[in-house]
PyMOL Python script that loads the backbone (N, CA, C, O; Angstrom):
from pymol import cmd

cmd.read_pdbstr("""\
ATOM      1  N   MET A   1     108.346 105.517 121.771  1.00  0.00           N
ATOM      2  CA  MET A   1     108.695 105.286 120.389  1.00  0.00           C
ATOM      3  C   MET A   1     108.995 106.639 119.746  1.00  0.00           C
ATOM      4  O   MET A   1     108.279 107.617 119.964  1.00  0.00           O
ATOM      5  N   THR A   2     110.038 106.677 118.971  1.00  0.00           N
ATOM      6  CA  THR A   2     110.415 107.919 118.290  1.00  0.00           C
ATOM      7  C   THR A   2     109.587 108.099 117.027  1.00  0.00           C
ATOM      8  O   THR A   2     108.938 107.164 116.558  1.00  0.00           O
ATOM      9  N   TRP A   3     109.617 109.312 116.483  1.00  0.00           N
ATOM     10  CA  TRP A   3     108.903 109.577 115.228  1.00  0.00           C
ATOM     11  C   TRP A   3     109.498 108.753 114.097  1.00  0.00           C
ATOM     12  O   TRP A   3     108.781 108.294 113.208  1.00  0.00           O
ATOM     13  N   ASP A   4     110.819 108.565 114.135  1.00  0.00           N
ATOM     14  CA  ASP A   4     111.475 107.761 113.105  1.00  0.00           C
ATOM     15  C   ASP A   4     110.956 106.321 113.138  1.00  0.00           C
ATOM     16  O   ASP A   4     110.634 105.746 112.098  1.00  0.00           O
ATOM     17  N   ALA A   5     110.880 105.747 114.337  1.00  0.00           N
ATOM     18  CA  ALA A   5     110.367 104.381 114.478  1.00  0.00           C
ATOM     19  C   ALA A   5     108.910 104.309 114.032  1.00  0.00           C
ATOM     20  O   ALA A   5     108.515 103.368 113.344  1.00  0.00           O
ATOM     21  N   TYR A   6     108.118 105.294 114.419  1.00  0.00           N
ATOM     22  CA  TYR A   6     106.710 105.334 114.014  1.00  0.00           C
ATOM     23  C   TYR A   6     106.576 105.382 112.501  1.00  0.00           C
ATOM     24  O   TYR A   6     105.780 104.647 111.916  1.00  0.00           O
ATOM     25  N   ASN A   7     107.357 106.248 111.873  1.00  0.00           N
ATOM     26  CA  ASN A   7     107.281 106.392 110.419  1.00  0.00           C
ATOM     27  C   ASN A   7     107.817 105.172 109.682  1.00  0.00           C
ATOM     28  O   ASN A   7     107.392 104.904 108.559  1.00  0.00           O
ATOM     29  N   ARG A   8     108.734 104.432 110.280  1.00  0.00           N
ATOM     30  CA  ARG A   8     109.222 103.203 109.666  1.00  0.00           C
ATOM     31  C   ARG A   8     108.213 102.069 109.823  1.00  0.00           C
ATOM     32  O   ARG A   8     108.093 101.215 108.944  1.00  0.00           O
ATOM     33  N   ARG A   9     107.491 102.058 110.937  1.00  0.00           N
ATOM     34  CA  ARG A   9     106.528 100.988 111.206  1.00  0.00           C
ATOM     35  C   ARG A   9     105.237 101.136 110.402  1.00  0.00           C
ATOM     36  O   ARG A   9     104.613 100.140 110.033  1.00  0.00           O
ATOM     37  N   LYS A  10     104.847 102.357 110.136  1.00  0.00           N
ATOM     38  CA  LYS A  10     103.551 102.624 109.508  1.00  0.00           C
ATOM     39  C   LYS A  10     103.355 101.881 108.179  1.00  0.00           C
ATOM     40  O   LYS A  10     102.341 101.198 108.034  1.00  0.00           O
ATOM     41  N   PRO A  11     104.274 101.975 107.196  1.00  0.00           N
ATOM     42  CA  PRO A  11     104.046 101.241 105.944  1.00  0.00           C
ATOM     43  C   PRO A  11     104.120  99.726 106.113  1.00  0.00           C
ATOM     44  O   PRO A  11     103.428  98.989 105.410  1.00  0.00           O
ATOM     45  N   VAL A  12     104.948  99.262 107.032  1.00  0.00           N
ATOM     46  CA  VAL A  12     105.028  97.820 107.284  1.00  0.00           C
ATOM     47  C   VAL A  12     103.722  97.328 107.882  1.00  0.00           C
ATOM     48  O   VAL A  12     103.219  96.271 107.501  1.00  0.00           O
ATOM     49  N   LEU A  13     103.178  98.080 108.806  1.00  0.00           N
ATOM     50  CA  LEU A  13     101.896  97.720 109.403  1.00  0.00           C
ATOM     51  C   LEU A  13     100.793  97.686 108.358  1.00  0.00           C
ATOM     52  O   LEU A  13      99.922  96.817 108.398  1.00  0.00           O
ATOM     53  N   ARG A  14     100.826  98.626 107.423  1.00  0.00           N
ATOM     54  CA  ARG A  14      99.854  98.636 106.323  1.00  0.00           C
ATOM     55  C   ARG A  14      99.983  97.365 105.475  1.00  0.00           C
ATOM     56  O   ARG A  14      98.973  96.772 105.094  1.00  0.00           O
ATOM     57  N   ASP A  15     101.227  96.941 105.176  1.00  0.00           N
ATOM     58  CA  ASP A  15     101.452  95.713 104.409  1.00  0.00           C
ATOM     59  C   ASP A  15     100.981  94.478 105.173  1.00  0.00           C
ATOM     60  O   ASP A  15     100.404  93.560 104.591  1.00  0.00           O
ATOM     61  N   VAL A  16     101.228  94.465 106.464  1.00  0.00           N
ATOM     62  CA  VAL A  16     100.811  93.344 107.306  1.00  0.00           C
ATOM     63  C   VAL A  16      99.291  93.225 107.307  1.00  0.00           C
ATOM     64  O   VAL A  16      98.753  92.127 107.164  1.00  0.00           O
ATOM     65  N   LEU A  17      98.602  94.342 107.466  1.00  0.00           N
ATOM     66  CA  LEU A  17      97.141  94.316 107.489  1.00  0.00           C
ATOM     67  C   LEU A  17      96.555  93.941 106.132  1.00  0.00           C
ATOM     68  O   LEU A  17      95.522  93.277 106.062  1.00  0.00           O
ATOM     69  N   ALA A  18      97.212  94.365 105.059  1.00  0.00           N
ATOM     70  CA  ALA A  18      96.754  93.989 103.718  1.00  0.00           C
ATOM     71  C   ALA A  18      96.877  92.478 103.527  1.00  0.00           C
ATOM     72  O   ALA A  18      95.978  91.845 102.973  1.00  0.00           O
ATOM     73  N   LEU A  19      97.979  91.906 103.982  1.00  0.00           N
ATOM     74  CA  LEU A  19      98.166  90.461 103.889  1.00  0.00           C
ATOM     75  C   LEU A  19      97.139  89.732 104.744  1.00  0.00           C
ATOM     76  O   LEU A  19      96.582  88.717 104.324  1.00  0.00           O
ATOM     77  N   ALA A  20      96.890  90.245 105.934  1.00  0.00           N
ATOM     78  CA  ALA A  20      95.899  89.626 106.814  1.00  0.00           C
ATOM     79  C   ALA A  20      94.495  89.720 106.217  1.00  0.00           C
ATOM     80  O   ALA A  20      93.676  88.826 106.431  1.00  0.00           O
ATOM     81  N   ASP A  21      94.212  90.772 105.483  1.00  0.00           N
ATOM     82  CA  ASP A  21      92.912  90.897 104.812  1.00  0.00           C
ATOM     83  C   ASP A  21      92.756  89.858 103.707  1.00  0.00           C
ATOM     84  O   ASP A  21      91.663  89.336 103.489  1.00  0.00           O
ATOM     85  N   GLN A  22      93.834  89.566 103.021  1.00  0.00           N
ATOM     86  CA  GLN A  22      93.796  88.587 101.921  1.00  0.00           C
ATOM     87  C   GLN A  22      93.699  87.160 102.443  1.00  0.00           C
ATOM     88  O   GLN A  22      93.010  86.321 101.864  1.00  0.00           O
ATOM     89  N   ARG A  23      94.389  86.898 103.533  1.00  0.00           N
ATOM     90  CA  ARG A  23      94.441  85.537 104.079  1.00  0.00           C
ATOM     91  C   ARG A  23      93.951  85.546 105.513  1.00  0.00           C
ATOM     92  O   ARG A  23      94.712  85.852 106.431  1.00  0.00           O
ATOM     93  N   ARG A  24      92.704  85.218 105.707  1.00  0.00           N
ATOM     94  CA  ARG A  24      92.094  85.262 107.040  1.00  0.00           C
ATOM     95  C   ARG A  24      92.588  84.138 107.954  1.00  0.00           C
ATOM     96  O   ARG A  24      92.396  84.212 109.168  1.00  0.00           O
ATOM     97  N   ASP A  25      93.214  83.110 107.401  1.00  0.00           N
ATOM     98  CA  ASP A  25      93.657  81.977 108.203  1.00  0.00           C
ATOM     99  C   ASP A  25      95.109  82.102 108.675  1.00  0.00           C
ATOM    100  O   ASP A  25      95.641  81.175 109.286  1.00  0.00           O
ATOM    101  N   ILE A  26      95.741  83.220 108.400  1.00  0.00           N
ATOM    102  CA  ILE A  26      97.156  83.398 108.695  1.00  0.00           C
ATOM    103  C   ILE A  26      97.371  83.810 110.153  1.00  0.00           C
ATOM    104  O   ILE A  26      96.558  84.533 110.728  1.00  0.00           O
ATOM    105  N   THR A  27      98.467  83.345 110.740  1.00  0.00           N
ATOM    106  CA  THR A  27      98.788  83.712 112.121  1.00  0.00           C
ATOM    107  C   THR A  27      99.757  84.895 112.116  1.00  0.00           C
ATOM    108  O   THR A  27     100.350  85.224 111.089  1.00  0.00           O
ATOM    109  N   VAL A  28      99.905  85.518 113.264  1.00  0.00           N
ATOM    110  CA  VAL A  28     100.799  86.667 113.366  1.00  0.00           C
ATOM    111  C   VAL A  28     102.252  86.237 113.129  1.00  0.00           C
ATOM    112  O   VAL A  28     103.035  87.006 112.572  1.00  0.00           O
ATOM    113  N   ASP A  29     102.617  85.031 113.542  1.00  0.00           N
ATOM    114  CA  ASP A  29     103.975  84.547 113.290  1.00  0.00           C
ATOM    115  C   ASP A  29     104.233  84.355 111.798  1.00  0.00           C
ATOM    116  O   ASP A  29     105.324  84.650 111.309  1.00  0.00           O
ATOM    117  N   GLU A  30     103.228  83.861 111.077  1.00  0.00           N
ATOM    118  CA  GLU A  30     103.374  83.703 109.624  1.00  0.00           C
ATOM    119  C   GLU A  30     103.485  85.056 108.936  1.00  0.00           C
ATOM    120  O   GLU A  30     104.307  85.233 108.037  1.00  0.00           O
ATOM    121  N   VAL A  31     102.672  85.999 109.350  1.00  0.00           N
ATOM    122  CA  VAL A  31     102.735  87.343 108.770  1.00  0.00           C
ATOM    123  C   VAL A  31     104.103  87.960 109.028  1.00  0.00           C
ATOM    124  O   VAL A  31     104.688  88.589 108.147  1.00  0.00           O
ATOM    125  N   PHE A  32     104.601  87.776 110.232  1.00  0.00           N
ATOM    126  CA  PHE A  32     105.906  88.324 110.603  1.00  0.00           C
ATOM    127  C   PHE A  32     107.005  87.775 109.697  1.00  0.00           C
ATOM    128  O   PHE A  32     107.939  88.493 109.340  1.00  0.00           O
ATOM    129  N   SER A  33     106.890  86.511 109.331  1.00  0.00           N
ATOM    130  CA  SER A  33     107.917  85.925 108.464  1.00  0.00           C
ATOM    131  C   SER A  33     107.679  86.232 106.985  1.00  0.00           C
ATOM    132  O   SER A  33     108.634  86.250 106.208  1.00  0.00           O
ATOM    133  N   LEU A  34     106.435  86.474 106.579  1.00  0.00           N
ATOM    134  CA  LEU A  34     106.132  86.728 105.168  1.00  0.00           C
ATOM    135  C   LEU A  34     106.366  88.171 104.730  1.00  0.00           C
ATOM    136  O   LEU A  34     106.616  88.426 103.552  1.00  0.00           O
ATOM    137  N   VAL A  35     106.288  89.105 105.655  1.00  0.00           N
ATOM    138  CA  VAL A  35     106.554  90.507 105.339  1.00  0.00           C
ATOM    139  C   VAL A  35     108.001  90.784 105.744  1.00  0.00           C
ATOM    140  O   VAL A  35     108.293  90.937 106.930  1.00  0.00           O
ATOM    141  N   PRO A  36     108.906  90.850 104.771  1.00  0.00           N
ATOM    142  CA  PRO A  36     110.337  90.933 105.087  1.00  0.00           C
ATOM    143  C   PRO A  36     110.723  92.126 105.960  1.00  0.00           C
ATOM    144  O   PRO A  36     111.599  91.996 106.815  1.00  0.00           O
ATOM    145  N   GLU A  37     110.106  93.253 105.770  1.00  0.00           N
ATOM    146  CA  GLU A  37     110.464  94.454 106.530  1.00  0.00           C
ATOM    147  C   GLU A  37     110.009  94.378 107.985  1.00  0.00           C
ATOM    148  O   GLU A  37     110.480  95.151 108.820  1.00  0.00           O
ATOM    149  N   ALA A  38     109.101  93.458 108.298  1.00  0.00           N
ATOM    150  CA  ALA A  38     108.567  93.364 109.654  1.00  0.00           C
ATOM    151  C   ALA A  38     109.676  93.087 110.664  1.00  0.00           C
ATOM    152  O   ALA A  38     109.683  93.664 111.751  1.00  0.00           O
ATOM    153  N   ALA A  39     110.592  92.225 110.319  1.00  0.00           N
ATOM    154  CA  ALA A  39     111.682  91.901 111.237  1.00  0.00           C
ATOM    155  C   ALA A  39     112.642  93.077 111.426  1.00  0.00           C
ATOM    156  O   ALA A  39     113.364  93.145 112.420  1.00  0.00           O
ATOM    157  N   ASP A  40     112.640  94.001 110.461  1.00  0.00           N
ATOM    158  CA  ASP A  40     113.518  95.172 110.571  1.00  0.00           C
ATOM    159  C   ASP A  40     112.985  96.222 111.538  1.00  0.00           C
ATOM    160  O   ASP A  40     113.763  96.935 112.171  1.00  0.00           O
ATOM    161  N   VAL A  41     111.672  96.321 111.655  1.00  0.00           N
ATOM    162  CA  VAL A  41     111.092  97.399 112.463  1.00  0.00           C
ATOM    163  C   VAL A  41     110.394  96.927 113.735  1.00  0.00           C
ATOM    164  O   VAL A  41     110.129  97.735 114.625  1.00  0.00           O
ATOM    165  N   PHE A  42     110.093  95.642 113.834  1.00  0.00           N
ATOM    166  CA  PHE A  42     109.471  95.095 115.035  1.00  0.00           C
ATOM    167  C   PHE A  42     110.424  94.097 115.679  1.00  0.00           C
ATOM    168  O   PHE A  42     111.102  93.342 114.982  1.00  0.00           O
ATOM    169  N   ALA A  43     110.475  94.090 117.002  1.00  0.00           N
ATOM    170  CA  ALA A  43     111.387  93.192 117.712  1.00  0.00           C
ATOM    171  C   ALA A  43     111.012  91.726 117.501  1.00  0.00           C
ATOM    172  O   ALA A  43     111.879  90.871 117.324  1.00  0.00           O
ATOM    173  N   ASP A  44     109.709  91.450 117.523  1.00  0.00           N
ATOM    174  CA  ASP A  44     109.216  90.093 117.324  1.00  0.00           C
ATOM    175  C   ASP A  44     107.731  90.160 116.973  1.00  0.00           C
ATOM    176  O   ASP A  44     107.167  91.245 116.832  1.00  0.00           O
ATOM    177  N   SER A  45     107.103  88.992 116.835  1.00  0.00           N
ATOM    178  CA  SER A  45     105.692  88.972 116.444  1.00  0.00           C
ATOM    179  C   SER A  45     104.792  89.559 117.533  1.00  0.00           C
ATOM    180  O   SER A  45     103.723  90.088 117.226  1.00  0.00           O
ATOM    181  N   THR A  46     105.203  89.473 118.785  1.00  0.00           N
ATOM    182  CA  THR A  46     104.419  90.070 119.871  1.00  0.00           C
ATOM    183  C   THR A  46     104.416  91.593 119.753  1.00  0.00           C
ATOM    184  O   THR A  46     103.386  92.233 119.959  1.00  0.00           O
ATOM    185  N   ASP A  47     105.550  92.159 119.427  1.00  0.00           N
ATOM    186  CA  ASP A  47     105.656  93.602 119.216  1.00  0.00           C
ATOM    187  C   ASP A  47     104.751  94.038 118.063  1.00  0.00           C
ATOM    188  O   ASP A  47     104.089  95.073 118.145  1.00  0.00           O
ATOM    189  N   LEU A  48     104.726  93.254 117.002  1.00  0.00           N
ATOM    190  CA  LEU A  48     103.843  93.523 115.863  1.00  0.00           C
ATOM    191  C   LEU A  48     102.385  93.444 116.288  1.00  0.00           C
ATOM    192  O   LEU A  48     101.580  94.305 115.930  1.00  0.00           O
ATOM    193  N   LEU A  49     102.053  92.429 117.038  1.00  0.00           N
ATOM    194  CA  LEU A  49     100.674  92.254 117.491  1.00  0.00           C
ATOM    195  C   LEU A  49     100.221  93.403 118.382  1.00  0.00           C
ATOM    196  O   LEU A  49      99.066  93.822 118.311  1.00  0.00           O
ATOM    197  N   LEU A  50     101.110  93.912 119.211  1.00  0.00           N
ATOM    198  CA  LEU A  50     100.768  95.054 120.061  1.00  0.00           C
ATOM    199  C   LEU A  50     100.481  96.302 119.222  1.00  0.00           C
ATOM    200  O   LEU A  50      99.584  97.078 119.552  1.00  0.00           O
ATOM    201  N   ASP A  51     101.233  96.494 118.147  1.00  0.00           N
ATOM    202  CA  ASP A  51     100.959  97.634 117.262  1.00  0.00           C
ATOM    203  C   ASP A  51      99.626  97.466 116.537  1.00  0.00           C
ATOM    204  O   ASP A  51      98.886  98.434 116.365  1.00  0.00           O
ATOM    205  N   ILE A  52      99.319  96.251 116.117  1.00  0.00           N
ATOM    206  CA  ILE A  52      98.023  95.980 115.475  1.00  0.00           C
ATOM    207  C   ILE A  52      96.894  96.248 116.456  1.00  0.00           C
ATOM    208  O   ILE A  52      95.878  96.842 116.094  1.00  0.00           O
ATOM    209  N   GLN A  53      97.070  95.812 117.701  1.00  0.00           N
ATOM    210  CA  GLN A  53      96.046  96.046 118.719  1.00  0.00           C
ATOM    211  C   GLN A  53      95.848  97.538 118.968  1.00  0.00           C
ATOM    212  O   GLN A  53      94.713  97.995 119.111  1.00  0.00           O
ATOM    213  N   MET A  54      96.927  98.295 119.022  1.00  0.00           N
ATOM    214  CA  MET A  54      96.824  99.737 119.241  1.00  0.00           C
ATOM    215  C   MET A  54      96.083 100.404 118.087  1.00  0.00           C
ATOM    216  O   MET A  54      95.234 101.267 118.311  1.00  0.00           O
ATOM    217  N   LEU A  55      96.395 100.014 116.869  1.00  0.00           N
ATOM    218  CA  LEU A  55      95.714 100.568 115.702  1.00  0.00           C
ATOM    219  C   LEU A  55      94.223 100.247 115.754  1.00  0.00           C
ATOM    220  O   LEU A  55      93.387 101.116 115.501  1.00  0.00           O
ATOM    221  N   TRP A  56      93.891  98.998 116.083  1.00  0.00           N
ATOM    222  CA  TRP A  56      92.497  98.599 116.173  1.00  0.00           C
ATOM    223  C   TRP A  56      91.781  99.412 117.246  1.00  0.00           C
ATOM    224  O   TRP A  56      90.661  99.875 117.032  1.00  0.00           O
ATOM    225  N   PHE A  57      92.425  99.587 118.401  1.00  0.00           N
ATOM    226  CA  PHE A  57      91.822 100.351 119.497  1.00  0.00           C
ATOM    227  C   PHE A  57      91.583 101.802 119.083  1.00  0.00           C
ATOM    228  O   PHE A  57      90.535 102.369 119.390  1.00  0.00           O
ATOM    229  N   GLN A  58      92.544 102.403 118.389  1.00  0.00           N
ATOM    230  CA  GLN A  58      92.385 103.787 117.946  1.00  0.00           C
ATOM    231  C   GLN A  58      91.228 103.928 116.968  1.00  0.00           C
ATOM    232  O   GLN A  58      90.449 104.878 117.051  1.00  0.00           O
ATOM    233  N   ARG A  59      91.117 102.984 116.044  1.00  0.00           N
ATOM    234  CA  ARG A  59      90.007 103.038 115.078  1.00  0.00           C
ATOM    235  C   ARG A  59      88.668 102.830 115.758  1.00  0.00           C
ATOM    236  O   ARG A  59      87.703 103.535 115.464  1.00  0.00           O
ATOM    237  N   LEU A  60      88.602 101.863 116.668  1.00  0.00           N
ATOM    238  CA  LEU A  60      87.360 101.605 117.394  1.00  0.00           C
ATOM    239  C   LEU A  60      86.953 102.813 118.234  1.00  0.00           C
ATOM    240  O   LEU A  60      85.785 103.202 118.237  1.00  0.00           O
ATOM    241  N   SER A  61      87.902 103.400 118.939  1.00  0.00           N
ATOM    242  CA  SER A  61      87.609 104.582 119.764  1.00  0.00           C
ATOM    243  C   SER A  61      87.112 105.739 118.912  1.00  0.00           C
ATOM    244  O   SER A  61      86.176 106.444 119.290  1.00  0.00           O
ATOM    245  N   GLY A  62      87.740 105.927 117.769  1.00  0.00           N
ATOM    246  CA  GLY A  62      87.318 106.995 116.866  1.00  0.00           C
ATOM    247  C   GLY A  62      85.911 106.784 116.351  1.00  0.00           C
ATOM    248  O   GLY A  62      85.126 107.730 116.283  1.00  0.00           O
ATOM    249  N   GLN A  63      85.584 105.551 115.986  1.00  0.00           N
ATOM    250  CA  GLN A  63      84.243 105.260 115.497  1.00  0.00           C
ATOM    251  C   GLN A  63      83.205 105.420 116.601  1.00  0.00           C
ATOM    252  O   GLN A  63      82.109 105.925 116.358  1.00  0.00           O
ATOM    253  N   MET A  64      83.544 104.995 117.805  1.00  0.00           N
ATOM    254  CA  MET A  64      82.602 105.155 118.914  1.00  0.00           C
ATOM    255  C   MET A  64      82.376 106.624 119.227  1.00  0.00           C
ATOM    256  O   MET A  64      81.242 107.038 119.468  1.00  0.00           O
ATOM    257  N   ARG A  65      83.440 107.413 119.226  1.00  0.00           N
ATOM    258  CA  ARG A  65      83.303 108.843 119.480  1.00  0.00           C
ATOM    259  C   ARG A  65      82.442 109.494 118.393  1.00  0.00           C
ATOM    260  O   ARG A  65      81.592 110.335 118.687  1.00  0.00           O
ATOM    261  N   LEU A  66      82.665 109.104 117.155  1.00  0.00           N
ATOM    262  CA  LEU A  66      81.872 109.641 116.051  1.00  0.00           C
ATOM    263  C   LEU A  66      80.392 109.305 116.220  1.00  0.00           C
ATOM    264  O   LEU A  66      79.528 110.161 116.032  1.00  0.00           O
ATOM    265  N   GLN A  67      80.112 108.064 116.574  1.00  0.00           N
ATOM    266  CA  GLN A  67      78.720 107.665 116.777  1.00  0.00           C
ATOM    267  C   GLN A  67      78.067 108.434 117.918  1.00  0.00           C
ATOM    268  O   GLN A  67      76.903 108.825 117.825  1.00  0.00           O
ATOM    269  N   LEU A  68      78.818 108.649 118.991  1.00  0.00           N
ATOM    270  CA  LEU A  68      78.262 109.382 120.129  1.00  0.00           C
ATOM    271  C   LEU A  68      78.002 110.843 119.794  1.00  0.00           C
ATOM    272  O   LEU A  68      77.003 111.410 120.238  1.00  0.00           O
ATOM    273  N   THR A  69      78.888 111.462 119.016  1.00  0.00           N
ATOM    274  CA  THR A  69      78.700 112.872 118.687  1.00  0.00           C
ATOM    275  C   THR A  69      77.621 113.071 117.640  1.00  0.00           C
ATOM    276  O   THR A  69      77.064 114.163 117.526  1.00  0.00           O
ATOM    277  N   GLU A  70      77.318 112.032 116.873  1.00  0.00           N
ATOM    278  CA  GLU A  70      76.264 112.146 115.862  1.00  0.00           C
ATOM    279  C   GLU A  70      74.891 111.806 116.423  1.00  0.00           C
ATOM    280  O   GLU A  70      73.901 111.774 115.692  1.00  0.00           O
ATOM    281  N   GLY A  71      74.842 111.554 117.720  1.00  0.00           N
ATOM    282  CA  GLY A  71      73.534 111.400 118.351  1.00  0.00           C
ATOM    283  C   GLY A  71      72.985 109.993 118.364  1.00  0.00           C
ATOM    284  O   GLY A  71      71.775 109.816 118.224  1.00  0.00           O
ATOM    285  N   SER A  72      73.818 108.990 118.526  1.00  0.00           N
ATOM    286  CA  SER A  72      73.265 107.650 118.655  1.00  0.00           C
ATOM    287  C   SER A  72      72.555 107.543 120.008  1.00  0.00           C
ATOM    288  O   SER A  72      72.625 108.463 120.823  1.00  0.00           O
ATOM    289  N   ASP A  73      71.893 106.449 120.237  1.00  0.00           N
ATOM    290  CA  ASP A  73      71.042 106.284 121.416  1.00  0.00           C
ATOM    291  C   ASP A  73      71.819 106.312 122.737  1.00  0.00           C
ATOM    292  O   ASP A  73      71.256 106.704 123.760  1.00  0.00           O
ATOM    293  N   GLY A  74      73.050 105.923 122.745  1.00  0.00           N
ATOM    294  CA  GLY A  74      73.833 105.911 123.967  1.00  0.00           C
ATOM    295  C   GLY A  74      75.058 105.032 123.806  1.00  0.00           C
ATOM    296  O   GLY A  74      75.241 104.401 122.765  1.00  0.00           O
ATOM    297  N   PRO A  75      75.886 104.989 124.818  1.00  0.00           N
ATOM    298  CA  PRO A  75      77.126 104.198 124.721  1.00  0.00           C
ATOM    299  C   PRO A  75      76.871 102.714 124.445  1.00  0.00           C
ATOM    300  O   PRO A  75      77.630 102.078 123.714  1.00  0.00           O
ATOM    301  N   GLU A  76      75.804 102.166 125.027  1.00  0.00           N
ATOM    302  CA  GLU A  76      75.521 100.759 124.827  1.00  0.00           C
ATOM    303  C   GLU A  76      75.196 100.472 123.360  1.00  0.00           C
ATOM    304  O   GLU A  76      75.675  99.487 122.799  1.00  0.00           O
ATOM    305  N   MET A  77      74.398 101.314 122.754  1.00  0.00           N
ATOM    306  CA  MET A  77      74.027 101.130 121.346  1.00  0.00           C
ATOM    307  C   MET A  77      75.203 101.421 120.428  1.00  0.00           C
ATOM    308  O   MET A  77      75.305 100.828 119.354  1.00  0.00           O
ATOM    309  N   THR A  78      76.083 102.314 120.825  1.00  0.00           N
ATOM    310  CA  THR A  78      77.245 102.638 120.024  1.00  0.00           C
ATOM    311  C   THR A  78      78.163 101.439 119.919  1.00  0.00           C
ATOM    312  O   THR A  78      78.755 101.206 118.865  1.00  0.00           O
ATOM    313  N   ALA A  79      78.293 100.682 120.977  1.00  0.00           N
ATOM    314  CA  ALA A  79      79.197  99.533 120.993  1.00  0.00           C
ATOM    315  C   ALA A  79      78.672  98.350 120.180  1.00  0.00           C
ATOM    316  O   ALA A  79      79.431  97.432 119.868  1.00  0.00           O
ATOM    317  N   ILE A  80      77.408  98.360 119.839  1.00  0.00           N
ATOM    318  CA  ILE A  80      76.828  97.224 119.092  1.00  0.00           C
ATOM    319  C   ILE A  80      77.205  97.273 117.656  1.00  0.00           C
ATOM    320  O   ILE A  80      76.808  96.400 116.884  1.00  0.00           O
TER     321      ILE A  80
END
""", "prot")
cmd.dss("prot")
cmd.show_as("cartoon", "prot")
cmd.util.cbc("prot")
cmd.orient("prot")
């Protein structure tokens, strides 16, 4: 992915996550159709879902690393 594509996707992803926060019962296909810019920067709803998964993984990894460096009991306790 190019920097241009990344920078175009970032605000759309933020809008998608904001909508998902407001409506917990919404599907990725509905979000894809409700956020007009989503179709411009993502190939389809699967592409959008993969970006959401990557963002979630990055946040989770960062939080786990933070917990480990701050002296939690161990990896097992960090994951809880």
